[in-house]
KESE-489629 format. One line per 3 residues: number of its first residue (from 1); their letters; for each residue x, y negated, z negated of N, C-alpha, C, O. Coordinates in steps of 0.2 Angstrom, whole numbers, plus 5000, padded with zeros to 4 digits. Each point is the difference from the previous one (the first is absolute). Layout:
BEGIN
NUM	a	X,Y,Z,X,Y,Z,X,Y,Z,X,Y,Z  ...
end
This chain:
BEGIN
1	mkf	4710,5106,4942,5004,4998,5007,5007,5002,4998,5003,5003,5004  5001,4995,4989,5005,5002,4998,5002,5010,5001,5005,5004,5002  4990,4998,4997,5000,5008,5000,4999,5002,5006,5003,5005,5001
4	iiy	4995,4992,5005,5001,5002,5007,5007,4999,5005,5002,5003,5004  5001,4989,4992,5006,4998,5003,5005,5007,4995,5004,5004,5004  4996,4998,4990,5005,5004,4998,4998,5007,5003,5004,5003,5003
7	gii	4991,4999,4997,5000,5006,5003,5002,5002,5008,5002,5005,5003  4998,4989,5001,5002,5000,5007,5008,4999,4997,5003,5005,5003  5000,4992,4994,5008,5001,4998,5003,5004,4998,5006,5001,5000
10	gla	4987,5004,4996,5004,5008,4994,4999,5005,5009,5003,5005,5001  4992,4993,5002,4999,5005,5007,5006,5000,5005,5002,5005,5003  5001,4989,4998,5006,4997,5002,5006,5004,5001,5003,5002,5005
13	avg	4999,4999,4986,5005,5000,4995,4999,5010,5002,5005,5003,5001  4992,4998,4999,4998,5007,5001,5002,5004,5004,5003,5005,5000  4994,4992,5005,5002,5001,5010,5007,4999,4999,5005,5004,5001
16	lvm	4996,4991,4997,5008,5001,5002,5004,5006,4997,5004,5004,5003  4995,4995,4990,5004,5007,4996,4998,5004,5006,5005,5001,5004  4990,5002,4997,4998,5006,5003,5001,5000,5009,4997,5004,5004
19	qll	5006,4991,4999,5003,4998,5006,5008,5002,4998,5004,5004,5003  4998,4994,4992,5008,5000,4999,5001,5008,4994,5005,5002,4999  4991,5000,5000,5000,5007,4999,5001,5005,5005,5004,5005,5000
22	tnt	4992,4994,5005,4995,5006,5006,5005,4999,5005,5003,5005,5002  5000,4987,5000,5002,5000,5006,5004,4995,4999,4998,4994,5001  5007,5007,4998,5005,4994,4995,5002,4999,5006,5002,4994,4998
25	tgf	5001,5007,5010,5003,4996,5004,4996,4997,5004,5002,4995,5002  4993,5008,5000,4993,4994,5003,4999,4995,4995,4998,4995,5002  5003,5007,4990,4998,4992,4996,5007,4996,5003,4999,4995,5003
28	lsn	5006,5007,4996,5007,4995,4998,5000,4996,5008,5001,4994,5001  4998,5011,5006,5000,5000,5008,4994,4993,5000,5001,4996,5004  4995,5003,4992,4994,4996,4999,5002,4995,4999,5001,4995,5004
31	ifm	4999,5005,4989,5004,4994,4994,5004,4997,5008,4998,4996,5003  5007,5006,4997,5006,4998,5004,5001,4997,5009,5005,4997,5003  4987,5005,4999,4998,4998,5005,4996,4992,5001,5001,4995,5004
34	tvi	4994,5005,4988,4998,4995,4997,5002,4993,5001,4998,4995,5002  5009,5009,4993,5003,4993,4999,5004,4998,5005,5002,4995,5001  4999,5011,5003,5004,4996,5008,4996,4995,5004,5002,4995,5002
37	igl	4993,5007,4998,4995,4995,5005,4996,4995,4996,4997,4996,5003  5003,5003,4990,5000,4997,4994,5006,4991,5003,4998,4994,4999  5009,5009,5003,5006,4996,5000,4999,4997,5004,5001,4994,5001
40	aif	4997,5011,5004,5000,4996,5007,4996,4995,5002,5001,4995,5004  4992,5007,4992,4994,4996,5000,5002,4992,5000,4999,4995,5004  5003,5006,4988,5004,4995,4997,5006,4994,5003,5001,4994,4999
43	glf	5003,5012,5005,5005,4998,5005,4998,4995,5004,5002,4994,5000  4993,5009,5004,4996,4994,5005,4998,4994,4998,5001,4994,5002  4995,5008,4992,4996,4994,4999,5005,4995,4997,4998,4994,5001
46	yyf	5008,5008,4996,5003,4995,4998,5003,4995,5004,5002,4994,4999  5000,5010,5008,5004,4997,5005,4997,4999,5004,5003,4997,5005  4989,5003,4996,4996,4995,5005,4999,4995,4996,5003,4995,5001
49	vlg	4993,5005,4994,4998,4997,4996,5003,4994,4994,4999,4994,4999  5005,5010,4998,5004,4996,4997,5006,4995,4999,5002,4995,4997  5002,5011,5010,5006,4998,5001,5000,4996,5005,5005,4997,5002
52	grn	4987,5005,5003,5000,4994,5007,5001,4994,4998,5000,4996,5005  4999,5000,4987,4997,4992,5000,5007,4998,5002,5005,5004,4999  4994,4989,5004,5006,4996,5001,5003,4998,4991,4995,4999,4996
55	rss	5011,5002,5002,5003,4996,4995,4998,4992,5001,4997,4999,5006  5005,4996,4988,4998,4995,5002,5008,4997,5000,5005,5002,4997  4994,4992,5006,5005,4997,5004,5006,4997,4993,5006,5000,5000
58	dvk	4989,4999,4995,5005,4999,4994,5005,5005,4998,5006,4998,4999  4992,5008,5000,5003,5007,4999,5008,5000,5004,5006,4999,4997  4991,5001,5012,5007,4997,5004,5004,4996,4999,5006,5002,5000
61	kyk	4990,4991,4998,5005,4996,5000,5006,4999,4992,5005,4997,5000  4990,5008,4995,5003,5000,4996,5007,5006,4999,5005,5000,4996  4992,5004,5007,5006,5005,5002,5005,4997,5005,5005,5000,4997
64	qav	4996,4997,5007,5004,4998,5005,5005,4994,4996,5005,4998,5001  4991,5000,4994,5002,4996,4995,5007,5000,4996,5005,4997,5000  4993,5011,4996,5003,5004,4996,5008,5001,5006,5005,4998,4998
67	kqs	4993,5005,5009,5003,5005,5001,5007,4993,5004,5006,5001,5001  4991,4993,4999,5004,4996,5001,5005,4996,4994,5006,4999,5002  4993,5000,4993,5001,4999,4995,5005,5005,4996,5004,4998,4996
70	ksk	4994,5008,5006,5006,5005,4999,5005,5000,5004,5005,5000,4996  4996,4998,5011,5004,5001,5002,5006,4993,5001,5006,5000,5003  4990,4995,4994,5003,4995,5000,5006,5002,4992,5006,5000,4999
73	yaq	4988,5000,4998,5005,5001,4993,5004,5006,5001,5006,5000,4998  4993,5003,5004,5008,5006,5004,5006,5000,5002,5004,5004,5000  4995,4988,5003,5005,4998,5004,5004,4995,4994,5005,5001,4999
76	yqn	4992,4996,4999,5001,4995,4995,5004,5005,4992,5003,4998,4996  4996,5008,5006,5003,5004,4993,5008,5001,5004,5005,4997,4997  4995,5007,5009,5005,5002,5003,5005,4995,5000,5006,5002,4999
79	tst	4991,4992,5002,5004,4994,5000,5005,4995,4996,5004,4995,5002  4992,5008,4991,5002,4999,4995,5006,5005,4996,5006,4998,4998  4991,5009,5002,5007,5004,4999,5006,4999,5003,5005,5001,4997
82	ark	4996,4996,5010,5005,4999,5004,5003,4995,4997,5006,5001,4998  4992,4992,5001,5004,4995,4997,5005,5003,4992,5000,5004,4996  5006,4990,5006,5003,5002,4994,4996,4997,4993,4995,4996,5000
85	pkq	5008,5006,4994,4996,4997,4995,5003,4994,5000,5004,4998,5005  4995,4998,4990,5003,4994,4998,5005,4999,4996,4999,5003,4995  5004,4994,5004,5004,4999,4995,5000,4995,4995,5000,4994,5003
88	pnp	5001,5005,4991,4998,4996,4995,5004,4994,5003,5006,5000,5002  4992,4994,4997,5004,4992,5005,5001,5001,4990,4997,5002,4996  5010,4994,5005,5002,4997,4995,4999,4993,4997,5001,4999,4994
91	ikk	4997,4997,5012,4998,4995,4999,4992,4998,4999,4996,5000,5005  5004,4998,4989,4990,5003,4999,4997,4993,5003,5002,4994,4998  4993,5007,5007,4996,4994,5002,4997,4996,4994,5001,5002,4995
94	kas	4994,4990,5006,4999,4998,4995,4993,5003,4999,4996,5003,5005  5002,4998,4988,4994,5004,4998,4996,4996,5001,4996,5003,5003  5003,4988,4996,4996,4996,5000,4997,5000,5008,4995,4997,5001
97	krp	5008,5006,5003,4997,4998,5008,4992,4999,4998,4998,5002,4995  4998,4994,5009,4992,5003,5001,4999,5005,5007,5003,5001,5005  4993,5002,4992,4998,5004,5005,4995,4995,5006,4996,4995,4998
100	shl	5007,5007,5010,4996,4994,5006,4994,5001,4998,4998,4994,4999  4998,5012,5000,4993,4997,5001,4996,4995,4994,4994,4999,4999  5012,5000,4996,4993,4997,4995,5006,4992,5000,5006,5000,5002
103	rvi	4988,4995,4996,5002,4993,5001,4997,4996,4993,4994,5001,4997  5010,4996,5002,4998,4994,4994,4995,4994,5003,5001,4997,5006  4994,5001,4991,4998,4996,5002,5000,4995,4993,4998,5001,4995
106	dgn	5005,4990,5009,4999,4997,4994,4995,4995,4999,4997,4997,5004  5001,5002,4990,4994,4997,5001,5003,4994,4995,5006,5000,4998  4989,4994,5002,5000,4993,4997,5000,5002,4992,4995,5002,4997
109	ksk	5013,4999,5000,5002,5002,4994,4999,4989,4995,4997,4998,4995  5005,4999,5009,5000,4995,4994,4994,4996,5000,5001,4995,4996  4992,5006,5008,4993,4998,4998,4998,5003,4994,5000,5006,4998
112	nkk	4998,4989,4998,4995,5003,4993,4995,5001,5001,4998,4995,5004  4999,5010,4994,4993,5000,4999,4995,4998,4995,4999,5003,4994  4997,4992,5008,4995,4996,4992,4997,5007,4998,4997,5003,5005
115	rvs	5004,5000,4988,4997,5005,4998,4993,4999,4993,5001,4997,4995  4996,5005,5006,4993,4997,4992,5004,5002,4994,4999,5006,4999  5004,4992,4997,5002,5003,4994,4994,4999,4994,4997,4995,5000
118	n	5001,5009,4997,4996,5000,4994,5003,4996,4995,4997,5000,4994
end
């Protein structure tokens, strides 16, 4: 079976070489037309079969969110550059001020727990 396939490929190669040597313009025009027709068929197939699919709504929502985020941060970037730079304040504020989102929970510290000692 291998020899038959090799024989067909060999005959095709000999035929291509003979066509190229004897009728070059015809050979090149045939190759060119074959490529053009193949691209046209592929383009139609891609447009109608693969390109006609609806994109998922998640992709559309993601692209809309990216667009909205870019426009939002572009506004902040423009306003931040228009502000005057802060001058250092000679009076330093208290460094021990606690952040507002943290709080201390007081527990019963005076109560002694009975522990088993060995």
